[in-house]
C-alpha positions as CSV (number, residue, x, y, z in Angstrom):
1,M,-4.5,-7.1,6.4
2,Y,-1.0,-8.0,5.5
3,K,0.1,-8.7,9.1
4,K,-2.6,-11.3,9.5
5,M,-1.6,-13.3,6.4
6,N,0.1,-16.7,7.0
7,T,1.7,-16.9,3.5
8,P,1.7,-13.6,1.6
9,S,2.6,-13.7,-2.1
10,E,6.1,-12.6,-3.2
11,N,4.6,-9.4,-4.7
12,L,3.0,-8.4,-1.4
13,K,6.3,-9.2,0.5
14,K,8.2,-7.0,-1.9
15,L,5.7,-4.1,-1.6
16,Y,5.7,-4.4,2.2
17,N,9.5,-4.3,2.4
18,T,9.6,-1.4,0.0
19,I,7.2,0.6,2.2
20,K,8.8,-0.5,5.5
21,E,12.3,0.4,4.4
22,A,11.5,3.8,3.1
23,D,12.3,6.9,5.1
24,G,9.2,8.5,3.7
25,Y,7.2,8.5,0.5
26,I,5.3,10.9,-1.7
27,T,1.9,9.7,-3.1
28,V,1.1,10.7,-6.6
29,T,-2.4,9.5,-7.6
30,P,-5.3,10.9,-9.6
31,E,-8.1,12.7,-7.7
32,C,-11.4,10.9,-7.5
33,N,-14.3,12.8,-6.0
34,H,-12.0,15.2,-4.1
35,S,-10.1,12.3,-2.5
36,I,-7.5,9.6,-3.4
37,S,-8.6,6.8,-5.6
38,S,-10.2,3.8,-4.0
39,A,-7.3,1.5,-5.2
40,M,-4.8,3.7,-3.4
41,K,-6.9,3.9,-0.2
42,N,-7.2,0.2,-0.2
43,T,-3.5,-0.3,-0.5
44,L,-2.7,2.1,2.2
45,D,-5.2,0.6,4.6
46,Y,-4.0,-2.9,3.7
47,F,-0.5,-2.3,5.0
């Protein structure tokens, strides 16, 4: 998880700040077995 990392990479810091500073977001992702893709689920769970 991001909050448990001691030194996250610059890309992860940038993504975290983008998500944190947003008032909301709309997820647009392809459907995979009637759900979101595993890459999207992993990203959402990570942060």
